[in-house]
C-alpha positions in Angstrom: 134.2 14.5 -39.0 136.2 17.5 -40.4 136.3 15.8 -43.8 132.5 15.7 -43.9 131.8 19.4 -43.2 130.8 20.0 -46.9 128.3 17.1 -46.5 126.9 18.6 -43.3 126.4 22.0 -45.0 124.8 20.4 -48.1 122.4 18.4 -46.1 121.4 21.4 -44.0 120.7 23.4 -47.2 118.7 20.5 -48.6 116.7 20.3 -45.3 115.9 24.1 -45.6 115.1 23.7 -49.3 112.7 20.7 -48.8 111.3 22.2 -45.6 110.4 25.5 -47.2 108.9 23.9 -50.2 107.0 21.4 -48.0 105.7 24.1 -45.6 104.4 26.3 -48.4 102.8 23.4 -50.2 101.3 21.9 -47.1 100.1 25.0 -45.2 100.1 27.9 -47.6 98.9 26.6 -51.0 98.1 30.0 -52.4 101.7 31.1 -51.7 103.1 27.9 -53.1 100.9 28.3 -56.3 102.4 31.7 -56.8 106.0 30.8 -55.9 106.3 27.6 -57.9 104.2 28.8 -60.8 101.8 25.9 -60.9 98.0 25.6 -60.6 96.8 23.4 -57.8 94.2 21.0 -59.2 93.8 18.7 -56.2 94.6 20.3 -52.9 94.7 17.0 -51.0 97.4 15.5 -53.3 99.3 18.8 -53.0 99.2 18.6 -49.2 100.3 15.0 -49.4 103.3 16.1 -51.5 104.0 18.9 -49.0 104.0 16.3 -46.2 106.5 14.1 -48.0 108.7 17.1 -48.5 108.5 17.9 -44.8 109.5 14.3 -44.0 112.5 14.5 -46.3 113.5 17.8 -44.7 113.4 16.1 -41.3 115.5 13.2 -42.7 118.0 15.6 -44.2 118.3 17.6 -41.0 118.8 14.3 -39.1 121.5 13.2 -41.5 123.3 16.6 -41.2 123.9 16.0 -37.5 126.5 13.3 -38.2 126.9 12.4 -42.0 129.8 10.1 -41.3 127.8 8.0 -38.9 124.6 7.9 -41.0 126.4 7.4 -44.4 124.2 4.5 -45.4 121.1 6.6 -45.2 122.5 9.0 -47.7 121.2 6.6 -50.4 117.7 7.6 -49.4 118.5 11.2 -50.4 120.2 10.1 -53.6 117.1 8.1 -54.5 114.7 10.9 -53.6 116.7 13.5 -55.7 117.0 11.1 -58.7 113.3 10.3 -58.6 112.3 13.9 -58.4 114.6 14.9 -61.3 113.3 12.0 -63.4 109.6 12.9 -62.8 110.3 16.5 -63.5 112.0 15.7 -66.8 109.1 13.4 -67.8 106.6 16.2 -66.8 108.4 18.7 -68.9 108.6 16.4 -71.9 104.8 15.7 -71.7 104.1 19.4 -71.3 102.5 18.9 -67.9 104.7 21.7 -66.5 107.0 24.2 -68.3 110.7 24.6 -68.0 110.5 27.3 -65.4 108.4 25.2 -63.0 110.9 22.4 -63.1 114.0 24.6 -63.2 115.1 23.9 -59.6 114.5 20.2 -59.9 116.6 20.0 -63.0 119.5 22.2 -61.8 119.7 21.8 -58.0 118.8 18.1 -57.6 121.6 16.8 -59.7 124.1 19.1 -57.9 122.9 17.8 -54.5 123.0 14.2 -55.9 126.7 14.6 -56.9 127.6 15.9 -53.5 125.9 13.1 -51.8 127.4 10.5 -54.1 130.9 12.0 -53.5 130.2 11.7 -49.7 129.3 8.1 -50.2 132.4 7.3 -52.2 134.7 9.0 -49.7 136.3 6.6 -47.2 135.7 7.5 -43.6 138.7 8.9 -41.8 138.9 6.2 -39.2 138.8 3.4 -41.8 142.3 1.7 -42.0 143.6 -1.4 -43.5 144.7 -3.8 -40.7 148.4 -4.2 -40.7 149.7 -6.4 -37.9 153.1 -5.8 -36.4 155.8 -5.5 -39.0 153.8 -7.2 -41.8 154.1 -4.0 -43.9 157.9 -4.6 -44.1 157.4 -8.2 -45.2 158.3 -9.7 -41.8 155.4 -11.3 -39.9 155.2 -10.5 -36.2 154.4 -14.1 -35.4 155.4 -17.3 -37.0 152.8 -19.9 -37.9 152.6 -22.9 -35.7 154.7 -25.8 -36.9 151.6 -28.0 -37.8 150.3 -25.2 -40.1 153.5 -24.3 -41.8 154.4 -27.8 -42.9 157.5 -28.0 -40.7 156.0 -30.3 -38.1 158.0 -33.6 -37.8 154.8 -35.6 -38.3 153.7 -33.5 -41.4 152.8 -35.8 -44.3 153.3 -39.1 -42.4 
């Protein structure tokens, strides 16, 4: 687990980031409107978005407890961050939001994604290639049975 400490810290930061954004968007929409520099047109949709952020925060917090054990679920975070970045870039290009509103999604999300992908690419510490006996030196520990090695007296008859 010591090799995954960076992943544990990153997932905790991501949980705090998503949790704060979700809490402000879900419960304190006036504060969220001021902090994120956007105008809330549909409060219900904004609350839904806040709820989704809170769910992601809970997932990130859960993953941070043991990133090595829950490695497979890191793909959910990668997909979430990639989707959020893509939607932000599309929103900026269509002038739905300005560059400052999407700044964190364009800068922070790819950084978090790279860390998660690095964690996925890293082999777990306990993963070893099975080497039986003295096979690493070219000498097998056990000989094959005679009927499998072709040395049996009835082989080929």
